[in-house]
Backbone bond lengths (Angstrom), bond angles and torsions (degrees), N, CA, C in turn:
res aa  C-N    CA-C-N  psi(-1)  N-CA   C-N-CA  omega(-1)  CA-C   N-CA-C  phi
1 M - - - 1.428 - - 1.526 107.15 -
2 L 1.315 116.02 135.33 1.462 121.58 176.18 1.518 108.32 -98.87
3 S 1.320 116.65 132.72 1.472 120.13 175.56 1.524 108.65 -121.55
4 A 1.325 115.15 146.02 1.466 121.18 177.55 1.515 108.89 -158.31
5 G 1.315 116.17 141.90 1.456 120.87 178.25 1.521 111.37 -79.68
6 V 1.306 115.61 150.85 1.467 120.16 178.54 1.524 111.41 -74.75
7 D 1.327 117.18 -8.68 1.461 120.80 -179.33 1.530 112.38 -98.33
8 V 1.334 115.94 18.73 1.462 121.94 178.38 1.528 107.44 -117.72
9 P 1.335 117.44 90.09 1.467 119.93 -172.17 1.525 115.43 -80.11
10 N 1.316 118.65 -9.96 1.464 119.16 -174.47 1.532 112.58 -114.21
11 L 1.328 116.43 43.53 1.458 119.39 176.33 1.527 108.93 -64.17
12 P 1.326 117.60 133.43 1.464 119.43 -178.71 1.527 111.76 -72.03
13 N 1.310 116.30 152.15 1.464 121.31 178.27 1.521 111.95 -62.29
14 N 1.312 117.60 -27.52 1.458 121.52 -178.34 1.533 112.09 -100.65
15 L 1.314 117.70 30.37 1.465 121.87 -174.76 1.524 112.50 -56.40
16 V 1.321 117.56 -48.16 1.468 120.26 -177.86 1.519 110.01 -61.87
17 E 1.312 116.51 -44.16 1.462 119.74 179.80 1.533 111.12 -63.69
18 A 1.337 116.74 -38.03 1.463 120.54 -179.41 1.529 111.72 -66.53
19 L 1.317 117.29 -32.38 1.459 121.55 -178.24 1.525 113.19 -92.88
20 A 1.313 117.35 -15.15 1.466 121.49 -175.62 1.527 111.05 -63.50
21 G 1.295 114.71 148.93 1.460 121.42 179.36 1.512 109.03 153.04
22 E 1.290 115.86 -161.56 1.461 121.65 -178.48 1.527 111.03 -76.62
23 G 1.309 117.60 124.79 1.459 121.91 176.21 1.518 113.30 73.70
24 A 1.319 114.97 -161.56 1.460 122.08 -177.75 1.527 110.60 -81.19
25 A 1.339 114.89 154.23 1.465 120.69 176.88 1.517 108.65 -145.15
26 I 1.324 115.69 142.13 1.469 121.31 176.53 1.524 108.73 -127.49
27 A 1.333 114.90 154.92 1.463 119.95 172.57 1.521 107.08 -73.42
28 Q 1.297 117.05 129.82 1.463 121.57 -173.97 1.526 112.23 -56.04
29 S 1.317 117.99 -40.53 1.464 120.63 -175.88 1.529 113.57 -87.26
30 Q 1.331 117.51 -15.04 1.458 122.10 -176.56 1.530 109.26 -141.39
31 P 1.327 119.82 87.55 1.460 120.76 -173.48 1.521 114.79 -64.33
32 V 1.331 118.30 -16.10 1.461 118.84 176.85 1.527 110.45 -72.19
33 V 1.329 116.62 -19.08 1.463 121.11 175.71 1.522 106.41 -86.89
34 G 1.317 115.89 107.88 1.451 118.64 -175.94 1.511 113.22 -156.13
35 L 1.295 114.90 164.62 1.453 123.39 174.68 1.523 106.35 -119.51
36 W 1.333 115.51 118.89 1.458 122.34 -171.25 1.525 110.02 -121.73
37 P 1.324 118.06 114.71 1.465 119.31 176.50 1.534 110.52 -60.75
38 V 1.309 116.85 138.25 1.463 121.39 179.13 1.526 110.36 -60.53
39 S 1.306 116.84 -25.39 1.468 120.56 179.36 1.532 112.61 -62.83
40 L 1.328 118.03 -12.63 1.468 121.59 178.33 1.528 113.08 -87.66
41 S 1.326 118.04 3.90 1.467 119.91 -176.67 1.527 111.60 -59.40
42 G 1.323 118.09 -38.98 1.468 120.56 177.43 1.514 112.00 -64.67
43 A 1.321 116.79 -40.53 1.471 121.05 177.52 1.520 110.31 -63.99
44 L 1.333 116.89 -36.94 1.462 120.39 178.07 1.523 110.79 -67.00
45 E 1.327 116.96 -44.30 1.466 120.11 178.00 1.526 111.14 -59.40
46 A 1.317 117.15 -42.91 1.472 120.94 179.61 1.524 110.82 -66.03
47 F 1.339 117.09 -41.37 1.460 122.20 178.85 1.526 110.32 -60.44
48 L 1.333 116.61 -45.93 1.472 121.01 179.58 1.527 111.35 -67.57
49 A 1.317 117.48 -38.84 1.470 121.21 -179.84 1.523 111.80 -62.80
50 K 1.331 116.70 -29.36 1.467 120.99 178.54 1.525 112.06 -87.99
51 G 1.346 116.66 9.17 1.457 120.35 176.86 1.512 114.54 93.06
52 G 1.324 117.79 2.23 1.457 120.86 178.73 1.518 111.09 -65.04
53 R 1.298 116.95 138.58 1.464 121.27 179.22 1.530 112.11 -137.94
54 A 1.321 117.44 -28.61 1.458 121.00 -173.89 1.527 110.62 -75.69
55 L 1.325 115.61 131.75 1.454 120.68 179.84 1.523 111.53 -62.82
56 Y 1.339 117.40 -41.00 1.465 119.73 175.61 1.527 110.48 -60.08
57 G 1.319 116.56 -37.56 1.460 120.55 178.98 1.521 111.49 -63.53
58 F 1.327 116.79 -43.43 1.462 119.00 177.84 1.518 110.79 -67.85
59 A 1.313 116.97 -39.68 1.467 120.33 177.96 1.528 110.02 -59.76
60 D 1.313 117.53 -42.78 1.465 121.08 176.53 1.533 110.91 -64.93
61 H 1.332 115.45 -40.83 1.461 121.76 -178.37 1.530 111.51 -58.78
62 V 1.332 116.98 -36.47 1.472 120.94 -178.56 1.526 112.08 -103.40
63 S 1.328 116.63 11.34 1.478 122.08 179.59 1.525 112.47 54.24
64 A 1.330 115.76 47.36 1.467 120.20 178.10 1.524 110.01 -64.86
65 R 1.311 115.36 139.45 1.461 120.39 175.87 1.520 108.46 -75.27
66 Q 1.321 117.23 139.82 1.470 121.74 176.23 1.524 107.72 -99.50
67 I 1.321 115.52 120.18 1.454 122.49 -175.56 1.529 109.15 -106.99
68 T 1.314 116.06 130.32 1.460 121.11 175.70 1.521 108.40 -88.77
69 L 1.312 115.81 123.70 1.465 121.45 178.91 1.520 109.39 -105.98
70 A 1.307 116.24 144.60 1.470 121.05 177.73 1.529 107.95 -125.80
71 P 1.315 116.66 131.65 1.457 127.13 -3.26 1.530 110.39 -70.28
72 P 1.338 116.47 163.28 1.465 119.46 178.18 1.532 110.86 -56.99
73 L 1.327 115.11 145.88 1.459 119.70 -179.88 1.526 110.15 -73.20
74 L 1.319 114.45 141.82 1.463 120.54 176.97 1.521 109.34 -84.56
75 N 1.318 116.60 155.33 1.456 123.63 172.77 1.518 105.84 -127.82
76 V 1.328 116.36 101.28 1.457 121.75 -173.41 1.525 109.39 -104.15
77 N 1.327 115.67 107.06 1.456 121.30 178.23 1.524 112.95 -110.15
78 R 1.323 115.99 -14.66 1.465 120.95 178.79 1.541 107.61 -155.28
79 P 1.296 118.63 162.59 1.470 120.84 -175.90 1.527 113.52 -54.92
80 D 1.331 118.42 -33.16 1.464 120.93 -179.71 1.530 112.93 -65.25
81 D 1.341 117.11 -17.67 1.461 120.86 179.86 1.535 112.91 -79.44
82 L 1.325 116.86 -13.27 1.456 120.57 179.74 1.515 110.09 -72.47
83 P 1.345 116.95 141.86 1.462 118.00 177.96 1.520 111.10 -65.62
84 G 1.345 114.95 148.85 1.456 122.89 -177.02 1.465 112.92 -56.99
């Protein structure tokens, strides 16, 4: 499953290929941008059942690879966050 936030306007065209590989992978600067094997659904259920909520925490729990994307992904929450 691919996840991405709606506040990341500069997702690369090759995002899936950049994150593809063994196990889960997240964008280093934006952990909501990730590729999650469906086989991790049980691990996610267990993580949530134990009170886990943080995406970084789940990524650590499943040893997700952190991938550096270039250019860095933007996080746009307000107009001032847009590049000039």
